[in-house]
Backbone bond lengths (Angstrom), bond angles and torsions (degrees), N, CA, C in turn:
res aa  C-N    CA-C-N  psi(-1)  N-CA   C-N-CA  omega(-1)  CA-C   N-CA-C  phi
1 X - - - 1.426 - - 1.522 109.58 -
2 X 1.260 112.42 -37.61 1.442 117.39 178.30 1.519 110.63 -61.93
3 X 1.296 116.63 -37.34 1.456 119.95 -179.96 1.516 112.03 -73.07
4 X 1.323 116.90 -29.19 1.465 120.59 176.92 1.521 110.02 -66.99
5 X 1.273 117.27 -42.04 1.471 120.94 -178.98 1.534 108.73 -68.14
6 X 1.291 117.19 -43.95 1.462 120.13 179.92 1.521 109.26 -66.07
7 X 1.303 118.42 -38.97 1.457 122.26 178.32 1.516 111.58 -65.63
8 X 1.317 115.88 -41.62 1.457 120.06 178.85 1.524 110.13 -65.44
9 X 1.309 116.56 -43.10 1.475 119.52 179.23 1.527 110.73 -65.24
10 X 1.279 117.70 -38.42 1.460 120.74 178.54 1.516 110.27 -65.24
11 X 1.345 117.00 -41.10 1.460 120.48 179.00 1.514 110.77 -65.44
12 X 1.293 116.66 -40.43 1.468 120.57 178.75 1.533 109.92 -64.34
13 X 1.311 116.38 -42.69 1.464 119.33 179.41 1.527 111.28 -64.52
14 X 1.319 117.39 -42.02 1.463 120.75 -179.96 1.516 110.00 -65.38
15 X 1.312 117.16 -44.99 1.470 120.64 -179.59 1.520 111.45 -67.33
16 X 1.300 117.91 -38.10 1.466 119.82 179.65 1.528 110.70 -70.05
17 X 1.304 116.39 -34.15 1.463 119.36 177.74 1.513 110.86 -69.04
18 X 1.321 117.74 -34.20 1.466 121.22 179.92 1.513 111.51 -75.27
19 X 1.297 117.79 -31.93 1.457 120.07 -176.52 1.521 112.43 -87.51
20 X 1.303 117.18 -3.26 1.451 119.95 -178.44 1.535 109.33 -69.76
21 X 1.308 116.22 127.90 1.469 120.79 -178.98 1.520 110.06 -84.78
22 X 1.302 114.40 154.45 1.456 120.66 175.32 1.527 107.92 -70.50
23 X 1.301 117.91 147.36 1.459 118.93 176.64 1.535 108.94 -66.10
24 X 1.331 117.13 149.76 1.468 118.70 -178.37 1.538 110.86 -64.24
25 X 1.302 114.32 150.03 1.469 120.66 178.33 1.525 107.99 -73.26
26 X 1.309 116.45 135.27 1.473 120.03 -177.43 1.533 110.43 -79.36
27 X 1.313 113.86 164.98 1.470 120.86 178.57 1.528 109.76 -62.11
28 X 1.318 117.16 -41.27 1.469 120.46 -179.76 1.527 111.43 -63.04
29 X 1.340 116.54 -37.70 1.457 119.19 178.04 1.526 111.15 -65.87
30 X 1.353 115.91 -39.42 1.468 119.04 177.49 1.526 110.97 -64.70
31 X 1.333 117.01 -41.15 1.467 121.04 -179.83 1.521 110.20 -63.10
32 X 1.334 116.18 -38.25 1.461 120.27 -177.89 1.528 112.80 -76.03
33 X 1.334 118.14 -23.88 1.464 121.38 -175.22 1.533 110.09 -124.68
34 X 1.329 118.33 91.89 1.465 120.41 -176.99 1.529 113.76 -65.29
35 X 1.328 117.97 -27.68 1.466 120.27 179.13 1.529 109.59 -67.80
36 X 1.334 116.39 -44.99 1.468 121.00 177.15 1.530 110.13 -62.01
37 X 1.328 116.29 -40.35 1.470 120.53 178.68 1.525 110.76 -61.37
38 X 1.322 116.74 -48.19 1.466 120.29 -179.64 1.525 111.63 -62.35
39 X 1.333 116.85 -41.89 1.466 120.01 -179.61 1.521 111.04 -65.12
40 X 1.319 116.56 -41.59 1.467 120.10 -179.70 1.523 110.09 -67.24
41 X 1.313 117.78 -42.28 1.466 120.46 178.68 1.528 110.88 -63.49
42 X 1.312 116.82 -39.26 1.470 119.91 177.84 1.523 110.14 -63.56
43 X 1.342 117.20 -43.60 1.459 120.81 178.18 1.528 110.28 -63.31
44 X 1.336 116.81 -40.46 1.468 120.14 -178.50 1.521 110.94 -68.83
45 X 1.329 117.06 -38.54 1.468 120.20 -179.30 1.522 111.77 -70.40
46 X 1.315 117.63 -33.27 1.464 120.99 -178.98 1.518 112.79 -85.84
47 X 1.304 117.03 -18.60 1.461 121.09 -174.41 1.517 112.65 -75.53
48 X 1.305 113.60 178.74 1.469 120.46 179.80 1.522 109.34 -81.81
49 X 1.311 115.45 -173.54 1.456 119.79 -179.73 1.519 111.41 -67.69
50 X 1.326 117.83 -18.89 1.463 120.76 177.39 1.522 111.45 -66.69
51 X 1.324 117.14 -35.45 1.466 120.03 -178.31 1.520 111.89 -76.47
52 X 1.319 118.37 -16.00 1.465 120.86 -179.23 1.525 110.21 -63.03
53 X 1.336 116.55 -38.70 1.459 120.48 -179.13 1.527 112.83 -92.46
54 X 1.292 117.84 1.29 1.464 122.29 178.84 1.530 108.87 -58.57
55 X 1.353 117.34 139.68 1.475 121.04 -177.72 1.526 111.39 -59.27
56 X 1.311 117.76 -38.19 1.466 119.94 179.01 1.527 110.69 -64.08
57 X 1.343 117.17 -40.11 1.471 119.60 179.28 1.521 111.02 -66.68
58 X 1.321 116.20 -41.85 1.474 120.46 178.75 1.525 109.77 -62.96
59 X 1.320 116.80 -46.32 1.469 119.86 -179.80 1.526 111.46 -65.89
60 X 1.330 117.04 -35.76 1.464 120.08 177.95 1.530 110.42 -64.45
61 X 1.318 117.36 -41.42 1.477 120.46 178.37 1.532 110.91 -66.02
62 X 1.321 116.73 -38.05 1.470 119.93 177.37 1.536 110.34 -65.88
63 X 1.322 116.29 -37.37 1.467 119.75 177.51 1.526 110.60 -64.08
64 X 1.339 116.49 -39.78 1.470 120.06 177.41 1.524 110.03 -62.77
65 X 1.326 117.31 -42.76 1.468 120.28 178.34 1.524 111.11 -62.27
66 X 1.327 117.31 -42.61 1.469 120.37 179.79 1.524 110.47 -64.14
67 X 1.320 116.40 -45.50 1.468 119.99 178.56 1.523 110.91 -61.69
68 X 1.318 116.75 -39.26 1.465 120.16 179.71 1.527 110.30 -64.79
69 X 1.366 117.16 -43.80 1.467 120.20 179.43 1.525 111.25 -62.51
70 X 1.334 116.94 -42.19 1.467 120.04 178.38 1.523 111.12 -62.87
71 X 1.318 115.90 -42.63 1.464 119.92 178.69 1.526 110.56 -64.76
72 X 1.313 116.28 -38.82 1.470 120.42 179.87 1.525 110.99 -65.76
73 X 1.335 117.94 -38.00 1.475 120.98 176.40 1.524 110.82 -62.47
74 X 1.339 115.85 -43.94 1.469 119.12 179.51 1.527 110.33 -65.07
75 X 1.327 116.91 -42.48 1.466 120.23 179.46 1.525 110.91 -63.67
76 X 1.327 115.83 -39.68 1.461 119.85 179.27 1.527 110.50 -63.13
77 X 1.325 117.07 -44.02 1.462 120.33 178.66 1.526 111.00 -63.38
78 X 1.329 116.97 -40.60 1.468 120.12 178.20 1.525 111.29 -65.62
79 X 1.329 116.74 -40.88 1.471 119.62 177.44 1.521 111.33 -63.42
80 X 1.328 116.73 -38.86 1.461 121.07 178.67 1.529 110.64 -64.47
81 X 1.326 117.13 -43.43 1.463 120.52 177.70 1.525 111.03 -63.14
82 X 1.319 116.64 -42.50 1.471 120.83 179.84 1.529 110.41 -64.59
83 X 1.322 115.72 -39.63 1.458 120.01 178.76 1.527 110.70 -63.76
84 X 1.334 117.11 -45.33 1.465 120.63 178.07 1.526 111.46 -61.35
85 X 1.327 116.27 -39.87 1.469 120.33 179.18 1.527 110.61 -63.30
86 X 1.332 115.84 -43.84 1.470 119.78 179.73 1.519 111.20 -66.18
87 X 1.343 117.20 -40.15 1.466 119.89 177.56 1.525 110.80 -62.32
88 X 1.322 117.03 -41.20 1.464 120.58 178.46 1.520 110.69 -62.84
89 X 1.328 117.28 -42.09 1.465 120.64 177.93 1.523 111.02 -63.05
90 X 1.336 116.62 -40.38 1.465 119.88 178.16 1.525 111.30 -64.92
91 X 1.346 116.93 -40.65 1.472 119.64 177.77 1.529 110.86 -62.58
92 X 1.327 116.06 -44.12 1.467 119.69 179.36 1.522 110.92 -63.38
93 X 1.315 117.27 -40.52 1.464 120.70 179.04 1.532 109.85 -64.75
94 X 1.345 117.22 -42.29 1.462 120.91 178.99 1.523 110.41 -62.51
95 X 1.345 117.36 -41.02 1.460 120.51 178.94 1.527 111.33 -65.12
96 X 1.337 116.74 -41.06 1.477 119.94 177.52 1.527 110.55 -63.18
97 X 1.324 116.38 -42.84 1.464 119.60 -179.99 1.520 111.30 -65.18
98 X 1.337 116.85 -37.96 1.465 120.14 177.92 1.530 110.39 -65.46
99 X 1.327 117.66 -40.69 1.462 120.93 178.44 1.527 110.60 -65.15
100 X 1.326 116.56 -41.66 1.472 119.71 177.63 1.528 110.75 -64.73
101 X 1.307 117.28 -39.70 1.467 120.99 178.81 1.529 110.26 -64.23
102 X 1.330 117.59 -40.32 1.458 121.37 177.87 1.541 110.37 -64.62
103 X 1.328 117.07 -42.00 1.466 120.39 177.00 1.523 110.81 -62.95
104 X 1.337 116.92 -41.47 1.453 120.35 179.09 1.528 110.83 -63.85
105 X 1.360 116.18 -41.98 1.460 120.21 -179.70 1.526 110.54 -64.45
106 X 1.328 117.50 -43.16 1.461 120.47 178.89 1.527 111.22 -64.86
107 X 1.323 117.66 -38.30 1.464 121.15 178.04 1.527 110.21 -65.45
108 X 1.331 116.55 -39.42 1.469 119.22 178.03 1.522 110.98 -65.48
109 X 1.345 116.89 -40.91 1.467 119.76 177.68 1.522 110.77 -62.67
110 X 1.309 116.46 -42.63 1.468 120.46 179.30 1.529 110.50 -64.39
111 X 1.319 116.44 -41.78 1.467 119.93 178.56 1.530 110.29 -64.44
112 X 1.318 117.23 -37.83 1.471 120.53 178.86 1.528 109.98 -66.54
113 X 1.334 117.82 -40.53 1.470 120.52 176.72 1.524 110.31 -62.31
114 X 1.311 116.67 -43.13 1.463 120.79 179.30 1.522 110.12 -62.23
115 X 1.319 116.77 -41.73 1.457 120.53 -179.40 1.524 110.61 -66.27
116 X 1.358 117.20 -42.69 1.460 120.54 -176.51 1.528 113.02 -75.83
117 X 1.292 117.94 -40.75 1.451 120.86 -170.17 1.517 113.44 -110.63
118 X 1.287 118.17 5.32 1.460 122.40 172.86 1.516 114.69 59.85
119 X 1.283 118.49 37.46 1.456 120.69 174.17 1.512 114.26 88.07
120 X 1.313 119.00 6.07 1.456 120.64 177.35 1.522 108.88 -66.28
121 X 1.318 114.26 133.53 1.457 117.34 179.66 1.515 108.55 -90.27
122 X 1.310 116.03 132.34 1.447 120.97 -178.51 1.517 112.20 -102.96
123 X 1.278 115.88 -6.28 1.449 118.15 -178.66 1.527 111.36 -75.52
124 X 1.323 117.75 -31.48 1.462 121.54 -177.83 1.519 109.46 -92.12
125 X 1.330 117.21 139.78 1.467 122.23 177.29 1.530 107.07 -89.32
126 X 1.339 116.12 125.30 1.469 117.48 -178.75 1.533 110.66 -67.47
127 X 1.321 114.65 147.98 1.460 119.20 178.22 1.512 109.32 -81.93
128 X 1.325 115.71 134.68 1.468 121.30 178.30 1.523 107.08 -103.45
129 X 1.349 115.95 123.30 1.477 117.12 179.65 1.530 110.23 -69.23
130 X 1.311 114.90 144.76 1.458 118.49 178.48 1.523 108.74 -73.39
131 X 1.341 114.67 137.05 1.459 119.22 -178.92 1.529 109.19 -97.77
132 X 1.298 113.22 143.99 1.463 118.83 176.44 1.518 108.33 -71.69
133 X 1.343 118.45 152.18 1.469 120.51 -178.39 1.525 112.94 -59.14
134 X 1.327 118.90 -28.45 1.466 118.98 179.70 1.516 112.23 -72.21
135 X 1.347 118.66 -16.29 1.446 121.13 -178.55 1.534 111.72 -88.54
136 X 1.315 117.18 -13.30 1.456 120.33 -178.83 1.521 109.50 -69.92
137 X 1.295 118.36 143.38 1.455 120.47 179.62 1.522 110.54 -68.33
138 X 1.355 115.01 147.39 1.460 120.19 -178.79 1.516 111.90 -83.53
139 X 1.275 117.52 -28.23 1.470 119.87 -179.80 1.525 109.02 -87.91
140 X 1.304 115.71 141.47 1.463 118.09 179.09 1.529 110.49 -69.80
141 X 1.281 114.47 152.85 1.468 119.78 178.55 1.511 107.33 -77.42
142 X 1.323 114.07 130.37 1.459 118.87 -178.28 1.529 110.05 -90.90
143 X 1.305 113.56 144.76 1.456 119.68 176.79 1.522 108.06 -75.96
144 X 1.271 118.30 150.85 1.462 120.18 177.30 1.520 109.80 -62.62
145 X 1.283 115.87 139.94 1.455 121.73 178.39 1.522 113.19 93.51
146 X 1.333 119.58 -9.47 1.458 121.09 178.28 1.529 108.69 -90.00
147 X 1.296 115.93 138.21 1.463 120.91 177.90 1.524 106.77 -117.03
148 X 1.334 119.65 114.07 1.467 120.96 -174.96 1.522 112.80 -66.33
149 X 1.309 120.24 -25.22 1.459 121.66 -178.13 1.519 111.81 -77.79
150 X 1.322 118.77 -24.50 1.461 121.78 -178.64 1.518 110.36 -81.19
151 X 1.299 118.63 -22.52 1.457 120.63 179.45 1.520 108.64 -76.50
152 X 1.252 113.80 144.81 1.467 118.23 -179.69 1.512 111.74 -75.65
153 X 1.338 114.99 150.16 1.458 118.80 177.95 1.517 107.97 -83.66
154 X 1.316 118.64 162.05 1.469 120.37 -179.28 1.536 110.56 -66.47
155 X 1.348 119.26 -22.45 1.458 120.24 -179.40 1.501 111.01 -78.03
156 X 1.317 117.82 -28.02 1.466 121.21 -176.41 1.544 108.62 -116.72
157 X 1.333 119.24 83.48 1.458 120.23 -178.82 1.522 112.90 -72.41
158 X 1.243 121.14 -8.82 1.463 124.27 -177.56 1.510 112.90 -75.89
159 X 1.255 119.66 -23.54 1.470 121.42 -177.76 1.465 112.56 -72.43
């Protein structure tokens, strides 16, 4: 009888050890091993509705979501860098175009001066020869709007 009990316990232990399932694969393990992730997803997609709720299938789907979010963050950062680079190029192009437009405007002004004044340089002040005192006019220069005949003479202060 003693051997029957020991035999039964041994059989129970052997059977329980054989029926013990492996612990489910964690999300981190799936993220670290893409081959295992792909194989598990393939098994989950081909399986029945029972495998949909399987812990390995759930963890595999969570790993896919995590990988997708990480990839999306990297893509977002790359798009932001590309956008900044393009904006900088556009600013530089706008500045070059503004400088070219300013050069064109200055060239047009210079050409207009040349056309109007026939090459006279305005930057230099012409030299005025000194006049001898005998060449100076004897009559004073009148201001505009003054009429010498309307002003009274010193002999007739009444006017």
